[in-house]
ROTORGU-562425 format. One record per residue (C-alpha): x, y, z; residue in one letter; residue number from 1. Coordinates in pm, whole numbers. Example, Ala and Ser with C-alpha at 12.3 -4.5 7.8 and 13.67 -1.06 7.14 Angstrom:
<lodos>
[[1230,-450,780],"a",1],
[[1367,-106,714],"s",2],
</lodos>
This chain:
<lodos>
[[6130,14444,12697],"x",1],
[[6437,14316,12525],"x",2],
[[6467,13956,12637],"x",3],
[[6779,13773,12738],"x",4],
[[6622,13432,12699],"x",5],
[[6876,13218,12878],"x",6],
[[6862,12843,12845],"x",7],
[[6786,12698,13185],"x",8],
[[7076,12455,13177],"x",9],
[[7333,12712,13068],"x",10],
[[7355,13032,13275],"x",11],
[[7439,13332,13063],"x",12],
[[7353,13191,12722],"x",13],
[[7100,13421,12562],"x",14],
[[6898,13504,12257],"x",15],
[[6826,13869,12193],"x",16],
[[6473,13965,12093],"x",17],
[[6389,14304,11946],"x",18],
[[6117,14519,12099],"x",19],
[[5822,14576,11865],"x",20],
[[5547,14824,11933],"x",21],
[[5219,14657,11968],"x",22],
[[4967,14355,11912],"x",23],
[[4602,13832,11695],"x",24],
[[4247,13835,11779],"x",25],
[[4184,13749,12144],"x",26],
[[3976,13452,12245],"x",27],
[[3811,13474,12583],"x",28],
[[3864,13214,12851],"x",29],
[[3669,13196,13176],"x",30],
[[3826,13363,13476],"x",31],
[[3881,13161,13790],"x",32],
[[3734,13281,14118],"x",33],
[[3975,13515,14295],"x",34],
[[4139,13400,14616],"x",35],
[[4105,13599,14938],"x",36],
[[4318,13914,14966],"x",37],
[[4663,13872,15122],"x",38],
[[4749,13962,15478],"x",39],
[[4899,14312,15449],"x",40],
[[5228,14429,15589],"x",41],
[[5195,14690,15862],"x",42],
[[5076,15019,15716],"x",43],
[[5303,15322,15713],"x",44],
[[5229,15579,15979],"x",45],
[[5002,15867,15898],"x",46],
[[5280,16110,15985],"x",47],
[[5520,15945,15743],"x",48],
[[5263,15948,15464],"x",49],
[[5182,16313,15526],"x",50],
[[5548,16412,15522],"x",51],
[[5608,16216,15204],"x",52],
[[5313,16380,15030],"x",53],
[[5441,16719,15134],"x",54],
[[5787,16637,15004],"x",55],
[[5645,16535,14668],"x",56],
[[5461,16864,14648],"x",57],
[[5770,17055,14759],"x",58],
[[5975,16896,14484],"x",59],
[[5762,17076,14225],"x",60],
[[5682,17397,14419],"x",61],
[[5914,17684,14515],"x",62],
[[6017,17687,14883],"x",63],
[[6217,17956,15064],"x",64],
[[6576,17836,15130],"x",65],
[[6609,17678,15472],"x",66],
[[6234,17678,15539],"x",67],
[[6090,17364,15702],"x",68],
[[5822,17207,15482],"x",69],
[[5724,16882,15656],"x",70],
[[5840,16640,15923],"x",71],
[[6182,16518,15818],"x",72],
[[6201,16756,15522],"x",73],
[[6392,17082,15494],"x",74],
[[6472,17278,15185],"x",75],
[[6848,17310,15127],"x",76],
[[7005,17624,15275],"x",77],
[[7182,17684,14945],"x",78],
[[7067,17569,14603],"x",79],
[[7182,17240,14463],"x",80],
[[7440,17269,14184],"x",81],
[[7284,17385,13861],"x",82],
[[7280,17163,13553],"x",83],
[[7562,17372,13410],"x",84],
[[7786,17267,13703],"x",85],
[[7745,16902,13613],"x",86],
[[7978,16734,13366],"x",87],
[[7824,16710,13020],"x",88],
[[7754,16343,13056],"x",89],
[[7537,16409,13367],"x",90],
[[7333,16701,13234],"x",91],
[[7023,16482,13253],"x",92],
[[7063,16401,13624],"x",93],
[[6775,16539,13830],"x",94],
[[6742,16389,14179],"x",95],
[[6423,16419,14379],"x",96],
[[6365,16540,14738],"x",97],
[[6409,16214,14929],"x",98],
[[6783,16229,14997],"x",99],
[[7017,16411,15230],"x",100],
[[7024,16694,15323],"x",101],
[[6666,16769,15216],"x",102],
[[6524,16453,15372],"x",103],
[[6643,16295,15696],"x",104],
[[6387,16027,15787],"x",105],
[[6506,15698,15640],"x",106],
[[6314,15463,15868],"x",107],
[[6204,15162,15666],"x",108],
[[5958,14879,15704],"x",109],
[[6187,14599,15597],"x",110],
[[6159,14234,15510],"x",111],
[[6388,13997,15698],"x",112],
[[6656,13808,15510],"x",113],
[[6513,13485,15654],"x",114],
[[6160,13526,15517],"x",115],
[[6014,13457,15174],"x",116],
[[5951,13757,14947],"x",117],
[[5769,13758,14612],"x",118],
[[5865,14008,14340],"x",119],
[[5708,14092,14003],"x",120],
[[5860,14275,13705],"x",121],
[[5627,14557,13602],"x",122],
[[5632,14738,13266],"x",123],
[[5467,15078,13273],"x",124],
[[5543,15209,12923],"x",125],
[[5190,15156,12790],"x",126],
[[4921,15400,12674],"x",127],
[[4607,15259,12518],"x",128],
[[4569,15552,12277],"x",129],
[[4920,15487,12142],"x",130],
[[4838,15118,12102],"x",131],
[[4518,15207,11913],"x",132],
[[4705,15440,11680],"x",133],
[[4968,15175,11609],"x",134],
[[4705,14910,11535],"x",135],
[[4530,15147,11297],"x",136],
[[4855,15243,11123],"x",137],
[[4956,14879,11076],"x",138],
[[4612,14755,10982],"x",139],
[[4602,14487,11250],"x",140],
[[4651,14390,11612],"x",141],
[[4947,14173,11695],"x",142],
[[4941,14139,12075],"x",143],
[[4845,13791,12193],"x",144],
[[4762,13913,12546],"x",145],
[[4502,14182,12610],"x",146],
[[4453,14321,12962],"x",147],
[[4098,14321,13084],"x",148],
[[4134,14693,13160],"x",149],
[[4327,14774,12841],"x",150],
[[4117,15082,12764],"x",151],
[[4223,15233,13100],"x",152],
[[4592,15149,13053],"x",153],
[[4797,15470,13075],"x",154],
[[5130,15528,13246],"x",155],
[[5008,15873,13358],"x",156],
[[4696,15733,13534],"x",157],
[[4693,15675,13910],"x",158],
[[4374,15466,13870],"x",159],
[[4552,15228,13630],"x",160],
[[4839,15177,13873],"x",161],
[[4601,15118,14162],"x",162],
[[4421,14844,13966],"x",163],
[[4750,14672,13879],"x",164],
[[4880,14699,14234],"x",165],
[[4560,14570,14395],"x",166],
[[4580,14268,14164],"x",167],
[[4945,14215,14259],"x",168],
[[4848,14208,14625],"x",169],
[[4570,13959,14542],"x",170],
[[4838,13745,14375],"x",171],
[[5047,13743,14694],"x",172],
[[5316,13968,14545],"x",173],
[[5509,14172,14801],"x",174],
[[5730,14391,14583],"x",175],
[[5672,14558,14249],"x",176],
[[5984,14606,14034],"x",177],
[[5909,14880,13778],"x",178],
[[6126,14859,13466],"x",179],
[[6308,15192,13492],"x",180],
[[6467,15357,13187],"x",181],
[[6623,15664,13344],"x",182],
[[6584,16039,13310],"x",183],
[[6482,16249,13008],"x",184],
[[6797,16311,12805],"x",185],
[[6974,16006,12940],"x",186],
[[6866,15778,12656],"x",187],
[[6823,15914,12304],"x",188],
[[6613,15636,12148],"x",189],
[[6244,15564,12165],"x",190],
[[6159,15290,12412],"x",191],
[[5877,15107,12234],"x",192],
[[5587,15082,12302],"x",193],
[[5612,15415,12487],"x",194],
[[5515,15719,12275],"x",195],
[[5835,15926,12299],"x",196],
[[6194,15836,12388],"x",197],
[[6214,15720,12754],"x",198],
[[5994,15999,12892],"x",199],
[[5741,15754,13040],"x",200],
[[6009,15646,13286],"x",201],
[[5990,15963,13495],"x",202],
[[5644,16081,13387],"x",203],
[[5497,15759,13523],"x",204],
[[5655,15784,13868],"x",205],
[[5429,16051,14029],"x",206],
[[5099,15870,13958],"x",207],
[[5264,15539,14049],"x",208],
[[5377,15682,14383],"x",209],
[[5033,15834,14442],"x",210],
[[4877,15490,14388],"x",211],
[[5120,15326,14631],"x",212],
[[5053,15594,14893],"x",213],
[[4677,15545,14851],"x",214],
[[4714,15171,14904],"x",215],
[[4931,15226,15211],"x",216],
[[4677,15471,15356],"x",217],
[[4415,15197,15325],"x",218],
[[4634,14951,15515],"x",219],
[[4728,14738,15213],"x",220],
[[5081,14849,15124],"x",221],
[[5280,14718,14830],"x",222],
[[5654,14781,14843],"x",223],
[[5852,14915,14549],"x",224],
[[6207,14833,14441],"x",225],
[[6419,14937,14145],"x",226],
[[6447,14719,13835],"x",227],
[[6716,14909,13647],"x",228],
[[6694,14843,13275],"x",229],
[[7065,14855,13202],"x",230],
[[6996,14895,12829],"x",231],
[[7031,15267,12906],"x",232],
[[7397,15227,13001],"x",233],
[[7483,15271,12633],"x",234],
[[7799,15059,12653],"x",235],
[[7957,15274,12924],"x",236],
[[8273,15152,13095],"x",237],
[[8164,15124,13458],"x",238],
[[8521,15087,13581],"x",239],
[[8583,15457,13502],"x",240],
[[8472,15749,13718],"x",241],
[[8246,15867,13437],"x",242],
[[8077,15528,13408],"x",243],
[[8039,15489,13785],"x",244],
[[7882,15835,13813],"x",245],
[[7629,15761,13538],"x",246],
[[7543,15422,13690],"x",247],
[[7500,15557,14040],"x",248],
[[7317,15877,13939],"x",249],
[[7052,15661,13770],"x",250],
[[6996,15466,14091],"x",251],
[[7006,15778,14309],"x",252],
[[6760,15975,14096],"x",253],
[[6505,15691,14107],"x",254],
[[6511,15635,14481],"x",255],
[[6524,16006,14563],"x",256],
[[6188,16049,14391],"x",257],
[[6009,15789,14608],"x",258],
[[5915,15829,14977],"x",259],
[[6126,15587,15187],"x",260],
[[5810,15456,15356],"x",261],
[[5735,15281,15025],"x",262],
[[6078,15132,14961],"x",263],
[[6122,14756,14945],"x",264],
[[6416,14652,15163],"x",265],
[[6566,14333,15297],"x",266],
[[6738,14370,15633],"x",267],
[[6698,14747,15589],"x",268],
[[6875,14746,15252],"x",269],
[[6672,14897,14964],"x",270],
[[6638,14671,14659],"x",271],
[[6843,14750,14347],"x",272],
[[6771,14483,14083],"x",273],
[[6987,14488,13769],"x",274],
[[6894,14370,13422],"x",275],
[[7166,14205,13213],"x",276],
[[7504,14355,13117],"x",277],
[[7480,14340,12738],"x",278],
[[7488,14720,12713],"x",279],
[[7775,14762,12962],"x",280],
[[8126,14776,12818],"x",281],
[[8311,14688,13140],"x",282],
[[8261,14655,13515],"x",283],
[[8433,14514,13821],"x",284],
[[8385,14508,14198],"x",285],
[[8472,14877,14222],"x",286],
[[8156,14952,14019],"x",287],
[[7944,14805,14297],"x",288],
[[8155,14943,14582],"x",289],
[[8102,15292,14438],"x",290],
[[7724,15242,14452],"x",291],
[[7733,15106,14809],"x",292],
[[7939,15401,14935],"x",293],
[[7750,15679,14758],"x",294],
[[7406,15537,14834],"x",295],
[[7492,15541,15205],"x",296],
[[7603,15905,15176],"x",297],
[[7281,16015,15006],"x",298],
[[7035,15800,15200],"x",299],
[[7117,15820,15569],"x",300],
[[7374,15542,15588],"x",301],
[[7159,15280,15413],"x",302],
[[7333,15036,15182],"x",303],
[[7143,14882,14891],"x",304],
[[7057,14515,14849],"x",305],
[[7185,14455,14496],"x",306],
[[7047,14164,14297],"x",307],
[[7236,14119,13971],"x",308],
[[7154,13922,13657],"x",309],
[[7381,13633,13555],"x",310],
[[7576,13848,13309],"x",311],
[[7705,14043,13612],"x",312],
[[7837,13725,13775],"x",313],
[[8202,13812,13713],"x",314],
[[8387,14122,13599],"x",315],
[[8371,14212,13230],"x",316],
[[8655,14331,13007],"x",317],
[[8902,14365,13294],"x",318],
[[9263,14243,13312],"x",319],
[[9173,13967,13559],"x",320],
[[8834,13804,13605],"x",321],
[[8680,13837,13951],"x",322],
[[8349,13708,14083],"x",323],
[[8140,14007,14184],"x",324],
[[8013,14029,14541],"x",325],
[[7659,14150,14600],"x",326],
[[7352,14030,14788],"x",327],
[[7174,13832,14515],"x",328],
[[7199,13666,14173],"x",329],
[[6928,13564,13924],"x",330],
[[6893,13447,13564],"x",331],
[[6663,13638,13329],"x",332],
[[6483,13409,13083],"x",333],
[[6254,13193,13297],"x",334],
[[5949,13281,13088],"x",335],
[[6087,13110,12773],"x",336],
[[6341,12874,12930],"x",337],
[[6205,12773,13269],"x",338],
[[6339,12767,13624],"x",339],
[[6718,12748,13646],"x",340],
[[6842,12510,13919],"x",341],
[[7203,12633,13920],"x",342],
[[7291,12662,14293],"x",343],
[[7469,12994,14241],"x",344],
[[7135,13167,14194],"x",345],
[[6971,13310,14506],"x",346],
[[6645,13405,14330],"x",347],
[[6386,13152,14210],"x",348],
[[6285,13298,13873],"x",349],
[[5963,13171,13709],"x",350],
[[5741,13269,13416],"x",351],
[[5416,13147,13254],"x",352],
[[5545,13103,12898],"x",353],
[[5670,13322,12615],"x",354],
[[5598,13418,12254],"x",355],
[[5759,13683,12036],"x",356],
[[5738,13483,11712],"x",357],
[[5405,13650,11628],"x",358],
[[5604,13955,11520],"x",359],
[[5727,13754,11221],"x",360],
[[6089,13707,11325],"x",361],
[[6284,13407,11198],"x",362],
[[6450,13376,11541],"x",363],
[[6128,13421,11737],"x",364],
[[6083,13216,12054],"x",365],
[[5770,13028,12157],"x",366],
[[5718,12852,12491],"x",367],
[[5363,12721,12517],"x",368],
[[5179,12784,12844],"x",369],
[[5018,12438,12824],"x",370],
[[4703,12563,12991],"x",371],
[[4902,12687,13293],"x",372],
[[5098,12364,13347],"x",373],
[[5429,12520,13237],"x",374],
[[5391,12783,13510],"x",375],
[[5286,12526,13772],"x",376],
[[5582,12300,13690],"x",377],
[[5826,12587,13734],"x",378],
[[5660,12713,14051],"x",379],
[[5695,12362,14197],"x",380],
[[6066,12361,14111],"x",381],
[[6107,12707,14262],"x",382],
[[5932,12595,14581],"x",383],
[[6157,12290,14609],"x",384],
[[6474,12497,14555],"x",385],
[[6486,12641,14906],"x",386],
[[6545,12994,14773],"x",387],
[[6372,13266,14970],"x",388],
[[6323,13518,14688],"x",389],
[[6072,13440,14412],"x",390],
[[6058,13661,14100],"x",391],
[[5767,13649,13852],"x",392],
[[5874,13707,13493],"x",393],
[[5655,13906,13420],"x",394],
[[5350,14088,13547],"x",395],
[[5263,14248,13211],"x",396],
[[5517,14223,12929],"x",397],
[[5258,14210,12648],"x",398],
[[5494,14205,12351],"x",399],
[[5662,13889,12477],"x",400],
[[5333,13735,12599],"x",401],
[[5481,13664,12943],"x",402],
[[5232,13847,13164],"x",403],
[[5033,13696,13451],"x",404],
[[4795,13993,13485],"x",405],
[[4419,13965,13433],"x",406],
[[4355,13928,13060],"x",407],
[[4075,13860,12814],"x",408],
[[4251,13537,12719],"x",409],
[[4313,13389,13066],"x",410],
[[4103,13587,13309],"x",411],
[[4258,13570,13656],"x",412],
[[4397,13217,13616],"x",413],
[[4760,13322,13660],"x",414],
[[4686,13564,13943],"x",415],
[[4518,13280,14132],"x",416],
[[4799,13033,14056],"x",417],
[[5055,13284,14177],"x",418],
[[4865,13340,14501],"x",419],
[[4838,12968,14565],"x",420],
[[5212,12919,14536],"x",421],
[[5301,13247,14707],"x",422],
[[5109,13130,15014],"x",423],
[[5293,12796,15014],"x",424],
[[5626,12973,14961],"x",425],
[[5570,13210,15253],"x",426],
[[5449,12931,15480],"x",427],
[[5781,12754,15423],"x",428],
[[5984,13061,15522],"x",429],
[[5775,13268,15764],"x",430],
[[5895,13594,15910],"x",431],
</lodos>
């Protein structure tokens, strides 16, 4: 992922790092013994899971207009507007079945605003065969982190997602934040290391959802939020109706593809987590008010819980500066720069270290892990901050060497460290 490596003492200062495809020869380190599995949230009801599965099937199968297909799901009495009825700039928009009027059951299993919640940024653009081809073409491997299950890594594989999600639960993580790059046709550049454009972004959702449903059916649910990679905003002006429609349609299309029983929510408000605003030309409070109003219209009156990156702190390129109002604020860049103590932040952001200098850049950044001590120091500061939301930067960003997943190099060391501190964090702010 493109990194906004903000200095911990200066919110908003950043160094841009360019995404490079793939991976230094790994050296094995012994894995620590895994901790016991976490106490699960209550499982979704069988009825809700069955209805959701039916809705996913209905979204790809023809259904007679007006015919009931599952509990809480009814096909629209008249077809949705065709792509030709959309303005040119929304031709890519393709919402799923989980929105009104097709879907009416928006009951959620929600976290309370008073309890501790642990989030992890998840990058699902990988395919091992693409990595292998790139290594062969370049004559060498330049990743410094290598997942233990690298050969099974594939954004189209339900089994791969299940392995990642089980490990997240073992780490005490409550919410996965997939890095979402929008619909086919929305972004016209390749998103490395994915094989083609941004197609992984939607192609990966069905097997990801299937993995989450399988975990929920076994009584070990992991909740899912939206981490919107705003790089796809392409310098749109989000104070205009065009910009607001593009911004909101991206959020709507993502959530309408996922059964509400899986949604991560705080006080019944689904999580919308925004990356930085470098690729946004302008925005103001009306940008966010538009999302709040239209989300409620599409999703049964629910309003989102919007967590914005520091670059969204105040309006951009508007006649008068205004501090934006939303539910949360965080600072991307904890992996290279450490925990940021600025009291304006509501999220405790931590990371294990960072390295993108191995790609040969003159401006590459290196933050040594110090055998795990860098991560521990920042987790201690996060714990002492009193913030109730903890975000791990990242689960598996391999190019920037910031992952805490199980690897050849570190085994399960960082999974176990995360679980240790997640337990302490949650004990301080119980439900």
